[in-house]
C-alpha positions as CSV (number, residue, x, y, z in Angstrom):
1,M,8.3,-17.9,-1.9
2,K,10.3,-15.1,-0.4
3,L,9.3,-11.4,0.0
4,Y,11.7,-8.7,0.6
5,H,10.0,-5.9,2.2
6,F,10.1,-2.9,4.5
7,P,7.6,-3.4,7.2
8,I,6.2,0.2,7.6
9,S,5.9,0.8,3.9
10,P,2.4,0.9,2.6
11,N,3.5,-0.9,-0.5
12,S,4.9,-3.7,1.6
13,R,2.2,-4.0,4.1
14,R,-0.6,-4.5,1.6
15,V,1.4,-7.4,0.0
16,V,1.8,-8.9,3.5
17,A,-1.9,-8.5,4.2
18,V,-2.8,-10.4,1.0
19,L,-0.5,-13.2,1.9
20,H,-2.3,-13.6,5.3
21,H,-5.6,-13.2,3.9
22,L,-5.1,-16.1,1.3
23,N,-3.1,-18.1,3.9
24,L,-0.2,-18.4,1.7
25,E,3.3,-19.6,3.0
26,C,6.1,-17.1,2.4
27,E,9.4,-16.2,4.1
28,L,9.4,-12.6,4.9
29,H,12.8,-10.9,4.6
30,P,12.8,-7.3,5.9
31,L,15.2,-4.8,4.4
32,D,16.4,-1.8,6.3
33,L,16.0,1.0,3.9
34,M,17.5,3.5,6.3
35,Q,20.7,1.4,6.1
36,R,20.4,1.2,2.4
37,E,20.3,-2.6,2.3
38,Q,18.3,-2.3,-0.9
39,M,21.5,-1.0,-2.6
40,Q,23.3,-4.2,-1.9
41,P,24.4,-6.2,-5.0
42,E,22.5,-9.4,-4.0
43,F,19.3,-7.3,-4.0
44,L,20.0,-5.3,-7.0
45,N,20.3,-8.4,-9.0
46,L,16.6,-9.2,-8.1
47,N,15.3,-5.7,-8.5
48,P,17.4,-3.1,-10.3
49,N,15.0,-0.3,-9.3
50,H,16.2,-1.0,-5.6
51,M,12.8,-0.7,-4.4
52,I,10.5,-2.9,-2.3
53,P,8.6,-5.2,-2.1
54,T,10.1,-7.9,-4.3
55,L,8.8,-11.3,-4.5
56,V,10.9,-14.5,-5.3
57,D,9.0,-17.6,-6.4
58,G,11.5,-20.2,-7.4
59,D,13.1,-18.9,-10.6
60,F,10.4,-16.2,-11.0
61,V,11.2,-12.7,-9.6
62,L,8.4,-10.1,-9.4
63,W,8.5,-6.4,-8.4
64,E,5.8,-3.8,-8.2
65,S,3.4,-4.4,-5.3
66,N,0.1,-4.4,-7.1
67,A,1.5,-6.9,-9.7
68,I,2.6,-9.1,-6.7
69,M,-0.9,-8.9,-5.2
70,Q,-2.5,-10.0,-8.4
71,Y,0.1,-12.9,-8.8
72,L,-0.6,-14.1,-5.3
73,C,-4.3,-14.3,-5.9
74,S,-3.4,-16.8,-8.7
75,K,-2.1,-19.1,-6.0
76,A,-5.4,-19.3,-4.2
77,P,-8.2,-20.2,-6.9
78,N,-11.7,-18.9,-6.3
79,N,-10.6,-16.2,-3.9
80,T,-12.8,-13.1,-3.6
81,L,-9.8,-10.5,-3.6
82,F,-9.4,-10.6,-7.3
83,P,-12.4,-12.7,-8.9
84,V,-12.1,-14.2,-12.3
85,N,-14.8,-11.9,-13.7
86,P,-13.0,-9.7,-16.2
87,R,-15.0,-6.6,-15.5
88,I,-14.5,-7.0,-11.7
89,Q,-10.8,-7.5,-12.3
90,A,-10.6,-4.4,-14.4
91,D,-12.5,-2.3,-11.8
92,I,-10.0,-3.5,-9.3
93,A,-7.0,-2.8,-11.4
94,R,-8.4,0.7,-12.2
95,W,-8.2,1.4,-8.4
96,Q,-4.8,-0.1,-8.1
97,F,-3.6,2.0,-11.1
98,W,-5.2,5.1,-9.5
99,Q,-3.4,4.4,-6.3
100,T,-0.1,4.1,-7.9
101,G,-0.5,7.2,-10.2
102,H,-2.3,9.5,-8.0
103,F,-3.4,8.7,-4.4
104,G,-0.1,7.2,-3.4
105,S,2.0,10.0,-4.6
106,A,-0.5,12.6,-2.9
107,C,0.1,10.8,0.4
108,G,3.8,10.5,-0.3
109,T,4.6,14.2,0.1
110,F,3.3,14.1,3.8
111,I,5.2,10.7,4.4
112,F,8.4,12.2,3.1
113,E,8.0,15.6,4.9
114,H,6.8,14.3,8.2
115,L,8.3,10.8,8.5
116,I,11.2,10.1,6.2
117,K,12.9,13.4,6.8
118,K,12.8,12.7,10.5
119,M,14.1,9.2,10.1
120,R,16.9,10.4,7.8
121,N,17.7,13.7,9.8
122,L,16.9,15.8,6.7
123,G,15.6,18.7,8.5
124,E,12.2,20.2,9.1
125,A,9.2,19.7,6.8
126,D,8.9,22.1,3.9
127,A,5.9,24.4,4.3
128,V,5.8,25.1,0.6
129,E,5.9,21.4,-0.4
130,L,3.2,20.6,2.2
131,L,0.9,23.3,0.8
132,K,1.3,21.9,-2.7
133,G,0.9,18.5,-1.3
134,A,-2.4,19.4,0.4
135,E,-3.9,20.7,-2.8
136,K,-2.9,17.3,-4.6
137,F,-4.2,15.2,-1.7
138,R,-7.6,16.9,-1.5
139,R,-7.9,16.6,-5.3
140,F,-7.7,12.8,-5.1
141,A,-9.1,12.3,-1.7
142,D,-12.3,14.1,-2.9
143,V,-12.6,11.4,-5.7
144,L,-12.3,8.7,-3.1
145,E,-14.7,10.2,-0.6
146,Q,-17.5,10.6,-3.2
147,H,-17.1,7.0,-4.5
148,L,-17.3,5.6,-1.1
149,K,-20.6,7.1,-0.4
150,G,-23.3,4.3,0.0
151,R,-20.4,1.7,-0.4
152,D,-18.8,-0.6,2.2
153,W,-15.9,-1.4,-0.2
154,L,-14.4,0.1,-3.3
155,V,-15.5,-2.8,-5.8
156,G,-18.4,-5.0,-5.2
157,D,-19.8,-6.0,-1.7
158,T,-16.7,-7.5,-0.3
159,V,-12.9,-6.6,0.3
160,T,-10.8,-6.9,-2.7
161,L,-7.2,-6.1,-3.7
162,A,-8.5,-2.5,-4.5
163,D,-9.2,-1.8,-0.7
164,F,-5.9,-3.2,0.3
165,S,-4.0,-1.0,-2.4
166,V,-5.7,2.2,-1.7
167,G,-6.2,1.8,2.1
168,S,-2.7,0.9,2.7
169,F,-1.6,4.5,2.6
170,L,-4.2,5.5,5.3
171,D,-2.3,3.5,7.8
172,L,0.1,6.4,8.1
173,A,-2.4,9.2,7.9
174,T,-2.0,10.4,11.5
175,M,1.7,10.1,11.8
176,A,2.2,11.7,8.4
177,K,-0.4,14.4,9.1
178,Y,-2.6,14.0,6.0
179,P,-5.1,16.9,5.7
180,M,-8.1,14.6,6.7
181,D,-10.3,17.3,8.0
182,G,-13.8,17.2,6.6
183,Y,-13.6,13.6,5.2
184,V,-16.2,11.2,6.6
185,E,-16.4,8.3,4.2
186,I,-12.7,7.6,3.9
187,P,-12.1,6.9,7.7
188,R,-15.3,5.0,7.9
189,W,-14.1,2.7,5.1
190,Y,-10.7,2.5,6.4
191,S,-11.9,1.5,9.9
192,A,-13.6,-1.6,8.3
193,I,-10.2,-2.5,6.7
194,E,-8.5,-2.2,10.1
195,Q,-10.9,-4.7,11.5
196,L,-9.8,-7.4,9.0
197,P,-7.7,-10.1,10.6
198,A,-5.2,-10.1,7.7
199,W,-4.8,-6.3,8.0
200,Q,-4.3,-6.5,11.8
201,S,-1.7,-9.3,11.5
202,S,0.3,-7.4,8.8
203,A,0.9,-4.5,11.0
204,P,4.5,-3.6,11.6
205,K,5.7,-4.2,15.0
206,N,7.6,-1.0,15.5
207,F,7.1,2.2,13.5
208,M,10.1,4.4,14.2
């Protein structure tokens, strides 16, 4: 298998963490998005969305990070990241869809305004966008905060794909200046993810 990824991207990191957690062999091929390597014809033939990560497994090409994570779990039978119980799988998928549809985009405003703009020399952060972003972030962070009360993990009593999917965006919370004031359960939960060997080994070597 071969994974095209951008190391500091939350979407990429969670896939790499799953690879490490399951001890799966995979060649990691970083793309420099700042140099627009994702727009090269060779990559566009694999992923016409020109987005990362993208997995190649023989003649099978798969994009969308959460789909990749589920597929990787099929390579390691009886794993606890995505158990075969259909209700547990549905619960995990629910949080993965929630991350894609809501929490990830809420965090994305701060990532763009505070990090990507800096990396691309696009000027200062837009105060109006940040104000709107803060409202959206708190709406969905409140949902996560309430769910985590009395829980160690999002689904069940052990780490699952749900934790990697949602938690991946918190790696950039400080750098991207998320409005985290007042949240207690979210940082407690994420600190447990940070202790996982697979999460530690998936950390990008250089940020910016």
